[in-house]
N, C-alpha and C positions, 0 to 999 in steps of 0.2 A: 758480543759473546763469541768466543772462539769455537772452533769445531769440536775440541775436546770437551768443553763445558756443555755444549749442546748435546753431544752424544751421551754424556753422563746423565743429563736431565731426562732424555728419552728413555734410557735404561731404568732410571728411578721410577718414572711414571709407569713403565711396563711392569716392573716388579710389584708396584703398589696395586695395580689393577689385578695382577695375577694372584696376589695375596687375598684380595677381596673375593675373587671367584673361588679360590681354594677354600676359604672360610665358609662361604655359602654352601659349597658342595658337602663339606664335612658336617655342618649343622643339619643339612637336609637328610643325609644318610643316617645320622645319629638320632633322628626323630626329634630334633629340637624345634621349638615353635617360635623362635625369635623373629623369623621372617614371614610368618604366616599370620593372616588376619584372624582375630578371634575376640572373645569376650570373657569376662570373669564371672564366676558364680560362687555362691556360698551354700553350704549344707550343714545344718546343725544336728547334733546327735547328743544323746545322754551317755553313750558308751561307744567307742570306736574300735575296740578289740586289737589295739596295737598297730593300726595303720600309720605309715610314715609320710612325711611331706616328700614330695616328688613321686609319690605313688601314681600309677596310671588311673585315668578316668575312662570308663567304658560306657558307651551308650548303645543299648540294644546289642551288647556283646562286642562292639567295635571300639577300639581305642581311639579317643577323640581329643585327649588332652592330658594334663598332669595337675596334681595338687601342688600348690605353691607354698602354702603355710597352714599351720594348725594352731589354734589359739583357744584358751579357756575363756569362758565368760559366765557371769552369774545371771541365771534366769529368775528375774524378780517374780514372775507369775507362778513358777513352780517351786520357788524358794530353794534352788539347788544349783550347783555348778554343772555346766554342760560344756560341750566341745563344738567348735565351729571349724569346718574345713573350708579353705579358700582354694579355688581351683581355676584353671584356664582351659577353655575348650575352643575348638576351631569355629570360625564364623559360620561354616556350613552346617554345624550341628544345631538343629532346631529342637530344643528341649521344652516340652510342654510344662505348664505351670503346675499341673497335678501329677507330674512324673514321680515315680517311686525310687528312692535312693537307698542303697544298702552298702555295707562293708562286706566285700566278698573275698574269697581266696582262690588263687590259681592252683588247682589240684587240691590234694588233701592237706599238705603242709607247705604250700607255696606262698608266693608274694601276696600281700594284702592290696586290694585296690578298691576304688569307688565304683560301684555298679549302679547305673541309672537305667531304669526300665521306662519305656515310653508311656505317656499318659494319653489324654484325649485332646484333639485339636481344638475343640470348642472352648477350652480354658485359655487359649492363647499361648504364646511362647515366651520363654524367659529372655530378659534383656540384661545388659551389662550391670552387674552388681545385685541381681535378684537372688532370692534365697529359697532353698527347699528345706523341708523338715524330713530328715532321714529316719529309717526304721532301724532301731537299735539291734545289733546282733546279740544272740544269747551267749552269755559268758560260759566258757568251757567248764568252770567250776559248778555252775548250776546244772549243766547237762550231766556231769559226773555224779552229782548228788541225786538227781532224779533217777539215773540208771541204777545207783546203789539202792535206792528205796524200792525200785521195781524188783531188783534181785532179791532183796530181803523179803518182799511179799511173795515171790515165787517159792523161795525156800520155806516160808511158813505154810504155804498151800501144800507143798510136797510133803512136809512133815505131818500135816493133818491127814493127808491121804494115807501116808504110811502108818499112822496111828489109828486109822479106821474112823476118823471123825467125819461127820457129814454123810449125806446120802451116797455120794460118789466114793467116799472113803470106805463106807460099809460095804458097798457093792464090790470094791476091789479086795477087801480083806475078810469079809464075812461070807462064808460058803452058804449059809442058810438064805441070805438075801438073793444070791445068785440062783440057788435051787428054786426059790419061790418064783422068780422071774421065768426061769426055765419051765417050771410046771405050768405057769399061767400061759406062756406062749404055746406050749404043747396042747393045752386044753382049748385054746382059741382055734388052733389049726384043726383040731378034731371036731369042734362044735362052733363054727363061725357064726351060726345064727344067734349066739349069745350077745354078739355085738349090737344086734338090733333090738334087744330088750332094754327098755328104759327103766332105770331104777326109780323106785317110788320114794 
């Protein structure tokens, strides 16, 4: 092997090692988990409110992994289609078997992510491939419908008050009711001993 070939070989090895180091640094800065030890978990939901694969996984508010996949499956027990989230978390993350899982949102209209709240140590910790049952988020349509019904109820109450219906409505619209209460209050102030008399 001549000197030129030997030099080119050394340069090639140096460039190859440099690329490996550069790739590792880029992946580490970018929060990729390729080079970090971890394990995979599954979380099943009936409704996931638009969460996407690659969404963050947070445990006790700290980002510890990413979702890798989302799949539909048929629940024979419940007789309906549900959704299963497949995620990866760092090995240092010890998730209790009774931990609570939710689909949460960063801010009011921010990114959807999987939130896991710690459970109790007595139940033990999840292992690779273990599964949690998540708590379904409430669909926005249901919240809107409930708010609409509450608004309708308040409008009906306001209309009844305006029309003088009910005790409170009469109190607000009928001067005689207010006058009777005012006379009763004045009488009690003048003769407080009447409060001590028991009616037969």
